[in-house]
ROGU-261770 format. One record per atom (N, C-alpha, C, O): residue in one letter; x, y, z. Coordinates in steps of 0.02 Angstrom, whole numbers, plus 50000, padded with zeros to 5 digits. Atoms other than C-alpha are relative to their C-alpha. Layout:
% residues N
AXYZ...
END
This chain:
% residues 500
M500075006949977M542405674556951M499264998650012M498905002750041K500715001549995K540715665756945K499774998650071K499225000650091Y500185001049930Y540735659957126Y500624998450040Y501124996250013S499445001149955S541875658357276S500064992750018S499574989050015N499905006849978N542635642157336N499724998850071N499604993150090R500235000749931R542025645657514R499285002350006R499115008049992I500714998449992I540155644857549I499774997550068I500124993550100S500265001949934S539095642657704S499784992850001S499674989649949Y500235006949993Y538585625857774Y499304999249970Y499174994449934S500695000450023S536755629357734S499974999649924S499604995749895L499995000050074L537135633257552L500304993649973L500064990949924A499695006250022A538275618157536A499514994250007A499464990049962A500485005449989A536945606757609A499435000349950A499214995149924E500544999250049E535605613857495E500244998049930E499874995049892T499725001850065T536745611957344T500034992549992T499844989949939A499965007350003A537055593657385A499314996849995A499224991749963K500695002749999K535195590857414K499685000149931K499354995449911I500334999450066I534645597057243I500424997049944I500184996549887N499565003150050N536125589057152N499834992649995N499994988750039R500215007050009R535425572657084R500594995349993R500524989250000E499415004250010E537195566457054E500535001450053E501135001050040S499534998449947S537965570957221S500304993750032S500774994250072R499745006349974R538265552557262R500134995149943R499814995549890V499885005450048V538985537657169V499524994350017V499514991950074G500495005349988G537625524557150G500334993250013G500854991749985S499745006649982S537915507257223S499874994949945S499414995749905R500105005550047R538095491557119R499334996650013R499134995550070G500645003249993G536425483457085G499425004850005G498845002650011T500544995149998T535445499757090T499985003949935T500465004049897D500084996050060D534775510856952D500465006150001D500595009149949A499584994149994A535895524757019A500734998749982A501145003249982N499315001850017N537475515256970N500185002849931N499935000449880R499784997050063R538305526156837R500734998249985R501045001249941M499305002050010M540005517456849M500064993649958M500594992249931E499985006450035E539555500956768E499394999249954E498855001649971P499385002850027P539625494056639P500495005349973P501085003849961A499564994550020A540305510956582A499835006050045A499285006650072C500084994249957C540545527156677C499725005949961C500015008249912W500324994450034W539365541156626W499845005650049W499285005850076P500144994249956P539545556956731P499475004549969P499365004549908G500514995450025G538165569856718G500305005849961G500865008049975L499804994350039L538305583756591L499585006150021L498985005550032R500344993949977R537865601656641R500055005549947R500465010049954P499934995250055P537585611556482P499755007050018P499235007850049S500224993049992S537505630556490S499815003049933S499625008849929F500184997650068F537195631956302F499854993949957F499954988249978T500135005350048T536665621756152T500275002249931T500455008049921F499814998450069F537165620755969F499604995449954F499254990949977N500375004050048N536445613355809N500424999149937N501015001049936K499625001550061K536955608255634K500115006149956K500415005649902E499844993750034E536995626355579E500595003550035E500885008250007S499464996949961S538305630655712S500684998449968S500804992949945K499315001050024K540105633055656K500434998050060K500495001850108I499645002949944I541185622155768I500744999549984I500934997349929F499275000550008F543075623255791F500274995550056F500154996850115V499725004849952V543985608755875V500765000650000V501075000449946I499284999149996I545765611055937I500284996050059I499964995650112G499685003649946G546955600456041G500354993849976G500604993549920S499625006150012S547705583156048S499644995549949S499144997549919C500315004650047C547295567955941C499294998150021C498894996149979F500685001249977F545755565456049F499525005249970F498945003749955A500404994850032A545135581955977A499834998049928A499294999449903T500115002250068T545335574555803T499424995049998T499014995149952N500555004949997N544185560155853N499335003450012N498825001449983I500624996349988I542895572355919I499775003349935I499185003049917E500154996750064E542985581955755E499714995049950E499224996649916K500245005150047K542755565955653K499294997850017K498884996849973Y500685001949980Y541235561055755Y499505005449979Y498995003849948L500474994550016L540415578055734L499885000449925L499325001449903Q500084999850073Q540745577955547Q499574994249975Q499154995149931S500385005850021S540045560455530S499255000850016S498834997549985R500704998849981R538445566855612R499715006249965R499155008249979G500264994650041G538285581455491G500115007050028G499805011750003Y499874993449972Y538965595855597Y500555003549960Y500965000249928I499524995950038I539995609955522I500635001150042I500625005050090C499364999249964C541795608355583C500475004249958C500795001749911V499584995550040V542735623455516V500744998950014V501165001749979S499305001649984S544335616655596S500274994449957S500864992949960S499795005850039S544385602055475S500415002049939S500285007249907C499604998950061C545685600955337C499634997749937C499804999749882E500365002650057E544455591855226E499705005749958E499445010549985N500254995050049N543955601855071N500385006650002N500185011449969R499594993949999R545295614755112R500604999249953R500735003449910S499395001250039S546855607155036S500224992950011S500094989950064N499725006749991N547685590455006N500725000250024N501064995150027L499314999249977L549325597455070L500094997750072L500634995250091I499955001449929I548955594655254I499444995450022I498864996450004S500505004549972S548065580455342S499805002550069S500165006450100T500274997549937T547025583155498T500494999150058T500565003550099G499555001349944G548295575155615G500575004950006G500855005750060C499444995249998C549605588055568C499845006050045C500305009450068L500214994249960L548605601155665L499934998450074L499735002750113N500055001849929N548645591555830N500435004650043N501005006250026K499644995849951K549155602455978K499924996650068K499374995950093Y500045004449941Y549595592656134Y500035003750066Y499775001150116T499924996549936T550015605656267T499635006749999T499505009449945P500304993349998P549185621656326P500455005249966P500205009949936A499534995350030A550765630656268A499954999949924A499935005249892S500025000450074S550685624156088S499325002249973S499295004949918I500664997550020I548815627756079I500025007749998I499805010849950W499964992749996W549145645756134W500445002849944W500265007849913E499544997650051E550605647756013E499665000649932E499735005649897E500324999950067E549575643155859E499455005349997E499385008849947I500534995049999I548105654055911I500305007149999I500055011449963A499694993449998A549245668855951A500305001849933A500265007649911W499714998950067W550145666855784W499465002249951W499555007149914A500544998450046A548505667155688A499665006650019A499475010549975R500344993949977R547745681055794R500395006349980R500095011449961E499594994250019E549205692755759E499895001849926E499845007649909I500114998850072I548965690655571I499295002649988I499195007349949Y500704998150008Y547075692155584Y499885007350019Y499535010949985D500104993249976D547165708355683D500395005149958D500205010949952R499584995450038R548535715755574R499695001949934R499515007749922D500284998450066D547885714355397D499684993849967D499474994149909D500315006250025D547225696455377D500364997449938D500054994249895S499625002250058S548615692855253S500674997150023S501075000750054I499405003449976I550005680255286I500615002049958I500565002649897T499384998050034T551795685255243T500544994750010T500464990250051L499445004649993L553435676055223L500305000450070L500504995350098E499744999249933E554005683155388E499584996150051E499844993350098D500445003849956D552485675455473D500174992649997D500184989150048V499855007150011V552925658555399V500674998150031V500744992950063Q499335001649976Q554765659355443Q500044999550076Q500504996350102K500025000749927K554315661155628K499904992850021K500074990950077C500195006949984C553735643155621C500514994849975C500454988949990L499575004850037L555165635455521L500694999150031L500965003650063F499305001649985F556815627055556F500334998049934F500084993549900Q499665001450063Q558025626855408Q500464994050009Q500934994250049V499615006149993V558745609355388V500544999249948V501004995349956S499495000150052S559745612355229S499935006449959S499525010849977D500044993950041D560015625555094D499305001149972D499095006849962E500644999450035E558325621755018E499404997450039E498834998450019L500545003449965L557305612255148L499885003050069L500345005150104Y500214997349935Y556325617955301Y499504995250031Y499164991449996I500505003949965I555295609355434I499615004650046I499905008950079D500434995949959D553815617155523D499974997150070D499714991650080L499965002549932L554095615355710L499335000350037L499274998150094H500654999249968H552265619255747H499464995749969H498864996649983L500465004950027L551465605355646L500234993150022L500824991950033H499875006749974H551355587155699H500254995349945H499914994449894A499755005450042A552445574055613A500015001749925A499744997949885V499944998250070V552805583155450V500724999249976V501184998750017E499355001050029E554275581155332E500305006649976E499935011449965P499694993950028P555545594155271P499765001349929P499694996649889V500234998050067V554955603655118V500355006549980V500685009750021D499704993650021D555545618355014D499585005850027D499035004950052L500314994249969L555095635955067L499325001549969L498865003550005A500644998650034A553705637854938A499454995450027A498894997650039T500505004749973T552825622155002T499845001650072T499265001350093A500114998149930A553075627455183A499535006050004A499105006450048F500434994150003F552265644055138F499284998049986F498815000550017E500685002350018E550775635055058E499684996450060E499084997250072W500265003349940W550595624155213W499735005050049W499175004350075R500194995049950R550535639355325R499395004049977R498995006250018K500604996650025K549255647755212K499384995950015K498864998750033V500575004449984V548125632655237V499855000450074V499275000950094V500094999749927V548415633055425V499655006550020V499185006550060Y500314993649983Y547975651455433Y499285000449976Y498855003150010S500684999850026S546445649355323S499524996250046S498934997850050I500405003849952I545825636655452I499925004050065I499375004750090Y500014996849934Y546295646355609Y499655006750000Y499415008950052R500364993750001R545555662755552R499264998950013R498915003450038D500705001549987D543855654055562D499884998950075D499314999150097L500065000649928L544205651355747L499715006450030L499365006250081F500204993549972F543875669855774F499305002249981F499075007550001T500684998450020T542145669455695T499514994250010T498934994649989C500425005949993C541465652355745C499515000750059C499545005650096D500514999849948D540015648455863D500184995950062D500014997850118V499825004649945V540715634255968V500734997949992V500954996349936V499315002350001V542505629756014V500064994150049V499834994650106V499865005749957V543015612756083V500754999550008V501124999049959I499285000249986I544725612156168I500154993950043I499844993050096T499775005649960T545565596256229T500735001050018T501155002349975L499324999249975L547125597456336L500314993150009L500024988750041G499715006750002G548325582856315G500574998750047G500564993850085L499385001249963L550035584756398L500255006350034L500045011850017I499644994349972I551095595856509I500744999749982I501125004349996E499305000650020E552755589356441E500105003649933E499855001449881S499954995750058S553265602856318S500735001349982S501184999750020W499334998350024W554755608856217W500015007449980W499575009849945Y499934992850012Y555365626856207Y500605001249955Y501154998649967D499464998150046D556405633956064D500265006950021D499935012050012E499734993749973E557535647156141E500165005049945E500145011049956R499834995550056R558025654155970R499395004049979R499435010149971S500604996550022S556255658255917S499585002650059S499125006650050E500364998249939E555665660456097E499264997949996E498815001650014R500675002750007R554155649556061R499994992650021R500494989150013Y500105007149987Y553485632856122Y499814996549935Y499384999049898I500145003550063I553475620255979I499494994550012I499304993250069C500565004749997C552195606855940C500174993750040C499764991250078E499835006549970E553145591456001E500754999350005E501115004249997T499285001349995T554855583456024T500365002749939T500125001749883P499644997450058P556145592155913P500154994449950P500394989149969P499865005150051P556305582655748P500744998649993P501165002750012R499305002150005R557905573355710R500435005249963R501005006449982Q499614995250039Q558455586355581Q500215006150041Q500725009250026A499864994049960A558405599955713A500524998750054A500755003450087L499555001649945L559565590755832L500725002249988L501135001850033R499334997150010R561105597955749R500065006750036R500615009250046E500014994049958E560585613455846E499604998550064E499205002550087K500405002349943K559925603755995K500045004450061K499605004350103E499924995949941E560585616256121E499495005750004E499425008950056R500514994749999R559215628456071R499334997750028R498895001750041F500635002849978F557845616656129F500044997950073F500534994950095F500025001649929F557335614456311F499344996550017F498804998649996F500595003649976F556145601956391F499725003650061F500105005950104E500324996849943E554895609356513E499364996350018E498914995449976Q500615002949974Q553595600756619Q499585005850028Q499725008350083L500394994149981L552295614556628L499664999150067L499374993850081D500345000549936D551635618256802D499285002549993D499075004849940Y500714998350001Y549825621856848Y499895007249977Y499485008549934Q500124993050015Q549975640856840Q500135001749928Q499755005549897K499854998750071K550785641056668K499444997249956K499215000449909C500545003050040C549485629156600C499365004250004C499045005549953Y500594995849989Y548085639656675Y500055006449960Y499585008449925N499914993650035N548805655656604N499964999249924N499675003449890F500035001250072F549025648256430F499284998949977F499075001549925V500695001550019V547235641856426V499585006350002V499205007849956V500394993949994V546475658156489V500195005049945V499765008249916S499774995450052S547545668456369S499754997849931S499555002049891A500255002650065A547055657256223A499265001749992A499055003749938I500724998550002I545215659556266I499895007549989I499445009549951E500064992750010E545445678456277E500145001949928E499815006349900L499854998650070L546235678556103L499434997849955L499255001349907I500565002550039I544805668056034I499415004850004I499065006049955R500584995849987R543525679756111R500125007549990R499715011650010K499824993050006K544375695956066K499485003949960K499325009649977T500494996550042T543095700355932T499364995849990T498944997549949N500575004450007N541825686355953N499894996650067N500344996750110S500145003249935S541005676756096S499734993049990S499154991650007P500245006950009P540905658356051P499934996550067P500284998150115R500055004449942R540335645656179R500574995049996R500794993149941I499405004349999I541755634256233I499874993850041I499604994150097M500015006349964M541815615956283M500734998050012M501144997949966L499315001449979L543385611056379L500034993050029L499594991150067T499925006649971T544015593656419T500744998150005T501165001349974T499335002849995T545565583856467T500024993649959T499604989249967S499955006050042S546125570856341S500204994050042S500674994450082P499815006149964P546175553056411P500574996249967P500824991449996V499475003650036V547495547856282V500645000250042V500855005550065V499435000849954V549015541456377V500655002549969V500765001749909L499344997850020L550745549056367L500404994149974L500454988950007Q499635005550031Q551795538356250Q500694999050031Q500924993450040R499325000349973R553485542656323R500115006250042R499895011750024T499854994349958T554085553756464T500745001849997T501174997549989F499314997649997F555645564456469F500205001950071F500715005150082T499824999249929T555615565056659T500314993450024T500364988649985S499715006149972S556415552156774S499464995450029S499624990150055D500545004149974D554705545456824D499814994449953D499944994849893D500335005050041D553875529656763D499495003849957D499165008449982V500464996450044V552825535156613V499284999750026V498895004450014I500685000449972I551255529156703I499905005350053I499375008550057V500034994949948V551635540656850V500005007049967V499625011449987A499954993550035A552125554956733A499345001749966A499145007549965N500644998850034N550505552856636N499475002150050N499095006850036M500514998249951M549425553356792M500115007050027M499635010750038F499864993249977F550305568956853F499795005149947F499485010249964S500184995550055S550075577156683S499245001049995S499005006649991K500734999650006K548225573056674K499695003450061K499195007050056S500274996949939S547945578456855S500075007549998S499615011250017V499894992850007V548695595556822V499495002949951V499175007949965L500454997450052L547665597856664L499264999650021L498875004050005R500695000549976R546065591656745R499855005550051R499315008450051A500094994649952A546325604156886A499945006749964A499545011049984V500024993850039V546625617956758V499315000849967V499015006249970T500664999450034T545035614056659T499465001650051T499015005550036G500504998749949G544025613856819G500005007250023G499475010250032Q499964993149976Q544665630756876Q499805005049946Q499485010049961V500194995550055V544465638856705V499245000349993V498965005749983V500735000150005V542645633256698V499695004050057V499175007350047K500254996149943K542375640956872K500105007549989K499675011550007D499804993050004D543245657256828D499695003949942D499605009949947L500224996650060L542565661156655L499294998049981L499094992249990D500685001350022D540795662456589D499994996849930D500464997749891G500105002750067G540145652956438G500464994249983G500584992849925I499555005750011I541315638156462I499744994050039I499614994550099D500225006249968D540755620356499D500554994849999D500954994549952Y499555005850000Y541775605256549Y499594993849983Y499064992850012F500345006450010F541275588656476F500474994350017F501044994249994P499575004949966P541945573256567P500194993949959P500064988349979S499765005750039S542675562456429S500564996350036S500604990250033Y499445003049963Y544215559556537Y499734995250054Y499984989650060E500285004249948E543165552756680E499674993749971E499744988349999S500345005750031S542135541556565S500504994649981S500394988749992V499505004950022V543705533356495V500374996950059V500444990850064M499575002549946M544755532056652M499634996050053M499934991850087L500385003549948L543345525656764L499574994349972L499214991150009T500345005850029T542615513056642T500454994050003T501014994149976R499585005949988R543255495856688R499894994849945R499674989249958Q500065004550057Q543235488156515Q500645000449958Q500825005849935N499395000050041N544815482956424N499855002049928N500295004549892S500174999050071S543885484656259S499985007349980S499975008849920I500044992950020I543835503756266I500685002549978I500735008149951W499324997950020W545725504456235W500234996349938W500074990449928K499685003350057K546635500956074K500594995850026K500784996250084D499465004549979D548045488156076D500635003750022D501045000850058D499404996349978D549355501856099D499935002450072D500415005050101M500134998249930M548565505156271M500095007450013M500175009550070M499954992749994M548675523756238M499385003549974M499135008250004H500564996750033H547245528156122H499344996550015H499314990550025V500665002549985V545395526256154V499684997449936V499745000549883A500335002950058A544405514956036A499455004649975A499075007450014E500494995450030E543335524855915E499284998650019E498915003450030P500695001149981P541705515955959P499835002950069P499275005250080F500154997249934F541865521456141F499995007649997F499595010850032I500034992750010I542255539256086I499325001949972I499035007049991A500674998650028A540645538455984A499474999850054A499005003750053Q500485000349945Q539705533356141Q500045006350044Q499535009150064I499904993849961I540455548056237I499675005949964I499295009749993M500234994350038M540055560256099M499254999849987M498935005049978S500725000450009S538295553656074S499645002950059S499105005850052R500304997049941R537925558756252R500075007650000R499615011350018V499904992850007V538685575856224V499515002849950V499195007949962E500454997750052E537675577656065E499285000150024E498915004850011G500695000449976G536065572056149G499825005650047G499245007850048I500124994749951I536245585256285I500085007049969I499695011549982Y499844993450027Y537015599656187Y499665001749934Y499605007549916A500334998850065A536125597456021A499364996049996A499284991949950P500615004249997P534415590256067P499575000549937P499234995749919E500414999350059E533585597255911E500284996149941E499904994049896S499685003550057S534845588855795S500114992750014S500224988849968F499805006749981F535135572855892F499454994949989F498864996150006S500445005850004S534335556355850S500444993850003S500904993049962K499605006149995K535045539655906K499904995849938K499354995149913V500055004150060V535445528555759V499644993450013V499414990149967S500325006349984S534705513755852S499834999850074S500185002750115D500175001049929D533825509056013D500534995750034D500604995950095N499475004349974N535255496656033N500685003550000N501205000250001F499384996150010F536555510656020F500564997750046F501114996050022D499475001749953D537535506656178D500234992849993D500834991449994R499805007050007R537475487856157R500384998749935R500844994649934I499645000850064I538025489255976I500725002250008I501184998749985H499314997749992H539545499456026H500384995850050H500994995050044D499675004749955D539915487856172D500224993749962D500754991049974F499835005850042F539875473556046F500615001449956F501064997449952V499444998150043V541035482655927V500655000550041V501174998150019N499414999549957N542225486656070N500264993150020N500874992050021A499805006749980A542235468456125A500364996349944A500864992949956V499665003250057V542675462155951V500685003149989V501184999649977S499364996650010S544025475355934S500514997850052S501114997550037A499555002249946A544755469456101A500104992449999A500454989750042R499955007350008R544605451156042R499724996250061R499954990750077D500355003449946D543485446956190D499384996749969D498834999249975F500525003050040F542455435056085F499434997150041F498864996950019S500535002649956S541505427156230S499515005550017S498905004550013L500444994349985L540835444256282L499645002349937L499055003949939A500304997750063A540535448956100A499414995649981A498894998249959R500555004650018R539475433356069R499395001250045R498825001150022S500554998849953S538445436856225S499615006349982S499005006349981I500324993650018I538105454956175I499644999449933I499085001849925F500285000850067F537785450255993F499334996450003F498864998349968T500635003849992T536445437756046T499465004450030T498885004050011S500494995849965S535615450556159S499735005649955S499185008249967I500214994550044I535515463556019I499414997949956I498945001849946G500555002250044G534405453155906G499995004249937G500495004949902D500074995650057D533735464655771D500325006850017D500085010150063P499664993849982P534925479655772P499615006349983P499785011750008G500404994150018G533625491255697G500255003349936G500645000549898L499834996250060L533805504455562L500605004650013L500765006050070E499444995349997E535275515955524E500554997750048E500805001650089V499485002949957V536525504455609V500685001749971V500785001049911P499334998350025P538355509955597P500354994049968P500254988349990S499705005550038S539405499855477S500474995750041S500574989850025D499535004149961D540635494355612D499644994350036D499964989450055Y500385005749973Y539235483555684Y500034994149952Y500164988549972Y500005005450050Y539135473655522Y500704997249989Y500794991149982T499315002450006T541025472755505T500184995550059T500464990150050S499835003949940S541205466555684S499624993450001S499904988250021A500395006250002A539805453855662A500314995149950A500354989149963A499685004250051A540635447355503A500654997150026A500814991250014V499375002349971V542305446155594V499864994450050V500224989450052L500175005149951L541475436255734L499814993449966L500034988149986Y500185005950039Y540695424255608Y500624996949968Y500694990749966W499385002550032W542375422855520W500424996150051W500684990850035C499615003449947C543235418255684C499674993350018C500014988550037D500365006249984D541885405055711D499964995249940D499694989749946G500005004350059G542105398055535G499344999849963G499234995249924D500664999950031D540345402755479D500025004549938D499875010549942R499894996250062R540665408055299R499365003249974R499375009149954N500624997450028N538855410255244N499735005950039N499515010950010S500264994549958S538345421055392S500435006249993S500185011849993A499554994350008A539895431955372A499865003749936A499815009949936A500144996850064A539535435155189A499325003450000A499235008849973S500684997449999S537685437855222S499955006650038S499615011250015I500064993949960I537915451155356I500405005749969I500215011549976L499634994650035L539225460655254L499575002849943L499625008749927A500424997750056A537975461555112A499485005150023A499205008749982K500494995249974K536835471855227K500295006950009K499935011750022S499664993649988S538115485755240S500315002649936S500734999349907N499754996950061N538455497355093N500715002650012N500835006450059V499314997949993V540335500055070V500065007649997V500495010550030G499984992750006G539985518155024G499785003650063G499865009650068E500244996949938E539255521055197E500414997950060E500174998250117L499575002149944L540705514755302L500155005950045L500315011450021S499914994649951S540895524955461S500735000750020S501134996150012Y499314998849980Y542495532755528Y500204995550059Y500804994450069T499855004349943T542365521455682T500144992849978T500324988650020D499945006950025D542475505855572D500744998349991D501004998149935V499275000850001V544285502155618V500234993349971V500804992649951L499815006650026L544255483955560L499784999049927L499764993449903V500265000550068V543605487955386V500454996149952V500184992749908P499605004150046P545135480255297P499884992550006P500004988849958L500155007149993L544615463355368L499444997849954L499364991949941R500525001650048R543145464355249R500304997049936R499994992849903I499675002850059I544395460655110I500124992550010I499984988549966L499865007049986L544925444255193L499354995950000L499324990449972I500635003649994I543135439255232I499674999349932I499394994049917A500305000350067A542525443555057A500374994949956A500054991349918R499625005050037R543935433154981R499814993050022R499694988549982W500185006549970W543525418855099W499314997849978W499184991949966A500685001550020A541695420155051A499914999849924A499384998149899G500035000150073G542105421654865G499635005849969G499375005249913D500374994150025D541325439054845D500515005049971D500765009350006K499504995850033K542475447554718K499785007449999K500205011850006D500254993150003D541365462954704D500135003750066D500315009650065L499894996849935L541515466354890L500745001550011L500915006750039V499274998749996V543415464754882V500175006449963V500535010649988I499874994150040I543455477654744I499715006250033I500035011550034G500324994349967G542255488954839G500395002550059G500475008650067V499614998049941V543285489054999V500665003249978V500875008350005R499384997150026R544895492054902R499895007149973R500305011649984S500164993450027S544065506754814S499885005050056S500115010750052W500134995649943W543465513954980W500655002150033W500745007950050L499364998549969L545215512855052L500405004949957L500755009349983K499644995550045K545915521554899K499735007050003K500105011950005V500324993449998V544655535754905V500135003450067V500245009450070N499894997449933N544875537855093N500724999150022N500874996050073D499285001249989D546765538455085D500245002350068D500704999550097G499794997549935G546895548655244G499884995050056G500234995150107L500155005149950L546125534155341L500344993449987L500384989150030T499775006550021T546945520155245T500554997150044T500494991550067F499445002849962F548585518355340F499784997950069F499944992450092K500225001649932K547775518955512K499584993750000K499664989450044R500435005950002R546475506155461R500414993749985R500324988650018L499595005850017L547735494355380L500454998050058L500514992050074F499545001449945F548955495855524F499624996950059F499844992050089H500405002649944H547605493055655H499764992949986H499804988550029A500265006650017A546845478255563A500564994750000A500464989150024A499445004750001A548545470055534A500234998350071A500384992550086S499815001149931S548995472255717S499484995650036S499664991150074W500545003949970W547295465355770W500084992649981W500034988350025L499925006950023L547565449655665L500624996850030L500614990950049S499385002649971S549345447655728S499914998150073S500114992650094Y500125001449929Y548815448755911Y499524994050007Y499554990450057N500485005549997N547425436255871N500304993449977N499974988249979G499665006150021G548705423755804G499924998549926G500154993249904N500095001050073N548215425555619N500585003149963N500505008349931K499384996950026K549995428655560K499985000949924K500185006149899R500014999550073R549745424855376R499515005449977R499675009449932E500504995050018E548165435355365E500235007150018E500105011849981A499744993549979A549005449455460A500505002749949A500515008749933A499514998050050A550405449655332A499675002149935A499925006549900V500374998250060V549145450455190V499765007350005V499835011249958I500244993249990I548375466255263I500585004950004I500555010349975A499414995749995A550065473755308A500325001249932A500605006549919G499714999350067G550615470655129G499645005049957G499895006949904L500374994950038L549295483055069L500255007050016L500075011849981V499734993449981V550225497355155V500525002149949V500974998249932R499514997350046R551185508255034R500585003150039R500465006350091P499434997449962P552955513055089P499955007450018P500165009450072Q500054992849987Q552585531755075Q499515001750055Q499505007350080Q500474998849945Q551205529755204Q500314999250069Q500035001450119V499685001549936V552405524155340V500445005950021V500945007349989R499654994049980R553005539555434R500244999750072R500505004650099R499805000849930R553365532755608R500474994050007R500364988849977L499535005449988L554835522255667L499664994150034L499784988350018S500355005449964S553705512455785S499554996149953S499514990049959A500435003450049A552485508655644A500424995849952A500234990249934Q499565003750045Q553915503355531Q500214993450032Q500174988150000R499775006149965R554585490955660R499444994950007R499544988949998R500565004549991R552865483855692R499814996649934R499684990649933L500175002850065L552475481555507L500524994949976L500344989649950V499475004750019V554155473255474V499924993450037V499984988050008S500105006049959S553825461155617S499414995949975S499464989849971I500595003550024I552085456855551I500124996749933I499934991049922L499865002750067L552675454455372L500484994050004L500384989149969Q499535005549993Q554125443455424Q499674993850030Q499784988250007A500355005649967A553035432755538A499514996649952A499384990649958G500485002850047G551805430455395G500314997549935G499954995749888G499655002850058G553125424955269G500085004749942G500235002549887K499924995150055K553205441055167K500655003850011K500655009850024S499344997149986S555075444255186S500195005449950S500535010249969D499824994950050D555235454055023D499675006750017D499995011950013Q500354993849982Q553925466655076Q500275002850066Q500315008950075A499704997949936A554685467155251A500645003849987A500795008850020K499374996850017K556345471955173K499885007149973K500255011849989I500164993550028I555555486255076I499815004950055I500045010650055I500224995649945I554725493355232I500595001650046I500655007250070S499434998949954S556325491155335S500515005049973S500905007850011E499524995450031E557305501855212E499765007249996E500115011549970I500264993250000I556205517155235I500435004350046I500595002350102K499624995249960K557195532155298K499535005650021K499145008149982F500454995049973F556335544755410F500345006750005F500935007250021D499744993249993D556545563555407D499785003250065D500025008550083S500224997349937S555655566155572S499914994450050S499804988650030V500065005049948V555555557055738V499284999750024V498905004550016P500685000649977P553955550455816P499835005250054P500265007350092A500234995649947A552925561955925A499954996250066A499974990050066V500035003449935V552785558356110V499304999650027V499204997850085A500695000549976A550895558856121A499574996549950A498974995649962
END
């Protein structure tokens, strides 16, 4: 243990005296770190650079961290990109300390044995749904496949996880304590049992993990990671809200309990183990009093705010590699957040204050500015500002990028329409999320016909969630596209939505 919880008065007083962040600054003073956004201090015990091999594991918030790091040129060995087109990044999400430990332990056993995956290794993860089809209970939101495909999936997963044992930096985000245990395999699975597995539902048990179990899983996972290597570790609690609870509590209460347990666990692990830092993404999100930092589902954090969080992490932990893309960095992302939240009055105020955005400005600034001009009916300005942003340089945070199609049509720029469509086609992994988000944004803004146009670009095979299906059907019907609504409504699902 690095230090005891009980110290003398003199030492406590001295610690508080030299701690520049021992008090919360008052409103109206330079010491105010709560407004307009909350930025707790970071206490790095190590640094990394663009030569460091980084592995990110955890909930969907971890995926956002990984995307940010990749967009900034860091080596994320946990990424599915350039590995295989069989598995998308989201499939590797791990929401609980138990599911994180299970995947690491599975890979560690193979790595220590002979570094060669076998059919028996794969079958530990599978549930047989028919004579020929299997579903992997340890991957997020996947469909039943034949055994050969399931084997190939697991080969990809192992090829990724084996790099965990040789990387330089590990980032772990803890998401939930509501877990599911498979009594037959004696393993915790990734998420709610899929519908196909419910014919054997008696083998699955819901468990709300307590503090000690969570702590033990996290410590054990770190020990497995460090068995033959000593990577530095960054630990955080995901701010993403629980979608549904299987307890009798209100989901809001259940979520707060879950996050409180995990925040306590991360704090204790950082105290007990060397070479581990906590970075306060949870505090930044939960204590920032801006509606614009949340997506419309009120569960997920808006990508521009995640970029602001990670830019601070990058600036402290990778000072040699870090360079702000603009002196207006924070105001630009505040502006993007405001447009995303449809707070146009705030957006106009920030946009005016930005003036010249500078060089190397992220594409979501130009998209958001064009959207603002579009809402104001200023066709020429909308077209002009889009022309300043190269379609080939669109950033992962540019969640409203499909609106460029509407604006380009409105402005009569056929080349831009073709360019955005091509970008969406090439970036197929991002396409559904972008189209769904943009269509929902338009629908909430009252642009029903335009929302249906964007929703109509979604291909049926991209819809894998019941909640997404219902939302798309509603948008298409409201916008007068009943034929397309019927096609989407007839989609049959092989798996149920996740709870996180």
